[in-house]
C-alpha positions in Angstrom: 110.4 103.1 -30.5 107.6 104.4 -32.7 105.5 101.3 -31.9 106.0 101.9 -28.2 104.8 105.5 -28.4 101.8 104.4 -30.4 101.0 101.7 -27.9 101.3 104.2 -25.0 99.1 106.7 -26.8 96.4 104.1 -27.4 96.6 102.9 -23.9 96.3 106.3 -22.4 93.5 107.5 -24.7 89.9 106.9 -23.5 86.6 106.9 -25.2 83.3 107.3 -23.5 81.2 104.1 -23.8 77.6 103.7 -22.9 77.2 99.9 -23.0 75.5 97.3 -20.8 74.6 93.7 -21.1 71.1 93.1 -22.6 69.5 92.2 -19.3 70.8 95.3 -17.5 69.7 97.5 -20.3 66.2 96.0 -20.4 65.8 96.5 -16.6 67.2 100.0 -16.6 65.0 101.1 -19.5 61.8 100.2 -17.7 62.7 102.2 -14.6 62.6 106.0 -14.3 65.7 108.0 -13.8 69.0 108.0 -15.7 71.0 108.1 -12.4 70.8 104.4 -11.9 71.8 103.7 -15.6 74.8 106.0 -15.1 75.8 104.1 -12.0 75.6 100.7 -13.8 77.7 102.1 -16.6 80.3 103.3 -14.1 80.3 99.9 -12.4 80.9 98.2 -15.7 83.9 100.4 -16.5 85.2 99.9 -13.0 85.1 96.1 -13.3 86.6 96.2 -16.8 89.6 98.2 -15.6 91.0 95.7 -13.2 92.1 92.9 -15.6 94.0 95.5 -17.6 95.7 96.8 -14.4 96.6 93.3 -13.4 98.1 92.4 -16.8 100.0 95.6 -16.8 101.4 95.0 -13.3 102.4 91.4 -14.2 104.0 92.6 -17.4 106.0 95.3 -15.5 107.2 92.7 -12.9 108.4 90.4 -15.7 110.1 93.3 -17.5 112.0 94.3 -14.3 113.0 90.7 -13.6 114.4 90.3 -17.1 116.3 93.5 -16.8 117.8 92.4 -13.5 118.8 89.0 -14.9 120.4 90.6 -18.0 122.4 93.0 -15.7 123.6 90.0 -13.6 124.6 88.0 -16.6 126.5 91.0 -18.0 128.3 91.5 -14.6 129.2 87.8 -14.4 130.5 87.9 -18.0 132.8 90.9 -17.1 134.0 89.1 -14.0 135.0 86.0 -16.0 137.1 88.0 -18.4 
């Protein structure tokens, strides 16, 4: 239970990251204006979020299917006795 709470806390906590690939950074440093750099950073975070969302959704579906299977096995076990 403690590990699940720690995992949930780490999953929900966020840190601000200002990172780009080397090429994006080189291009953005030569141009004027930080607005474009901020947009690139937001795009990177946006693209980075989707794999985590997909893995979480697939994990949730697997979890629910296993719970359903366990409940069906339990019900069949009680019917046999």
